[in-house]
C-alpha positions in Angstrom: 3.0 45.9 -36.5 5.0 43.9 -34.0 6.1 40.6 -35.6 8.1 38.0 -33.8 11.4 36.8 -35.2 12.6 34.2 -35.5 9.7 31.7 -35.6 10.0 28.0 -36.2 8.9 26.8 -39.6 5.9 24.4 -39.6 7.2 20.8 -39.7 8.6 18.1 -37.4 10.9 18.7 -34.5 12.7 16.8 -31.8 12.8 18.0 -28.2 16.3 17.9 -26.7 15.2 14.9 -24.5 14.8 12.8 -27.6 17.0 9.7 -27.5 18.3 8.9 -31.0 18.6 5.3 -30.0 15.0 5.1 -28.9 11.7 5.2 -30.8 11.6 7.7 -33.7 8.5 9.4 -32.4 9.6 9.8 -28.7 9.8 13.5 -28.0 8.8 14.2 -31.6 6.4 17.0 -32.4 4.7 18.6 -35.4 4.9 22.4 -35.2 1.7 23.9 -36.7 2.6 27.5 -36.4 3.0 30.5 -34.1 0.0 32.3 -32.5 -0.4 35.6 -30.8 -2.1 35.9 -27.4 -5.6 37.4 -27.8 -5.3 39.6 -24.7 -3.2 42.7 -24.4 -2.5 42.3 -20.7 -0.7 39.0 -21.0 2.9 38.7 -19.8 5.3 39.9 -22.6 7.0 36.6 -22.7 3.7 34.9 -23.4 2.6 37.2 -26.2 3.7 34.7 -28.9 3.2 31.0 -28.5 4.3 28.0 -30.7 1.4 25.6 -31.4 2.4 22.0 -31.8 1.3 18.4 -31.2 3.0 15.5 -29.6 3.7 12.4 -31.7 3.9 9.9 -28.8 1.0 8.6 -26.9 2.1 9.3 -23.3 2.5 13.0 -23.9 0.3 14.9 -21.4 -1.7 16.9 -24.0 -2.4 13.7 -26.0 -3.5 11.9 -22.9 -5.8 14.8 -22.0 -7.9 14.4 -25.2 -5.6 14.9 -28.2 -5.0 18.6 -27.5 -2.3 20.9 -28.8 0.7 21.9 -26.8 1.6 25.6 -26.5 5.0 27.0 -25.5 6.2 30.6 -25.4 8.1 31.4 -28.6 11.2 32.5 -26.8 11.4 29.3 -24.8 10.7 27.1 -27.9 13.5 28.9 -29.8 15.9 29.0 -26.8 18.4 26.6 -25.4 18.1 24.0 -22.7 20.9 22.4 -20.6 21.8 18.8 -21.3 24.7 17.1 -19.7 26.0 20.5 -18.5 26.0 22.0 -22.0 23.6 24.4 -23.8 21.7 22.7 -26.6 18.7 23.9 -28.7 15.5 23.0 -26.9 14.0 21.9 -30.3 15.6 21.0 -33.6 14.0 20.6 -36.9 13.9 17.1 -38.4 15.0 17.2 -42.1 15.5 13.5 -42.8 12.7 12.5 -45.3 12.6 8.9 -44.0 12.0 10.0 -40.4 9.5 12.5 -41.6 7.6 9.8 -43.5 7.4 7.7 -40.3 6.3 10.6 -38.2 3.6 11.6 -40.8 2.2 8.0 -40.5 2.3 8.1 -36.7 0.5 11.4 -36.7 -2.3 10.1 -39.0 -2.7 7.0 -36.7 -2.8 9.1 -33.5 -5.0 11.9 -34.7 -7.3 10.1 -37.2 -10.5 11.1 -35.4 -9.6 14.5 -34.2 
């Protein structure tokens, strides 16, 4: 059985565009898990996708009806370029105080769906 590795743990993450001096929830996401494409003829880089949801209201998926975001696993786990340097595209949030705020934000945003 072909299992992807590594995969992100479920939890809260910041995208590399998050500004630590801005709102806590801006470019914050909850990762729900990793899914496998249901079709065998998909592009290999799209076989595994990370399923997550935005925690800021102007996110495109949220604006389109409180949908989930999907991103190819390799892209999610990979690096991006910021200020000319390679940085992780997403980083796990471990601060319990920030997590508590994001949990409250998520409940408010997604209370009906």
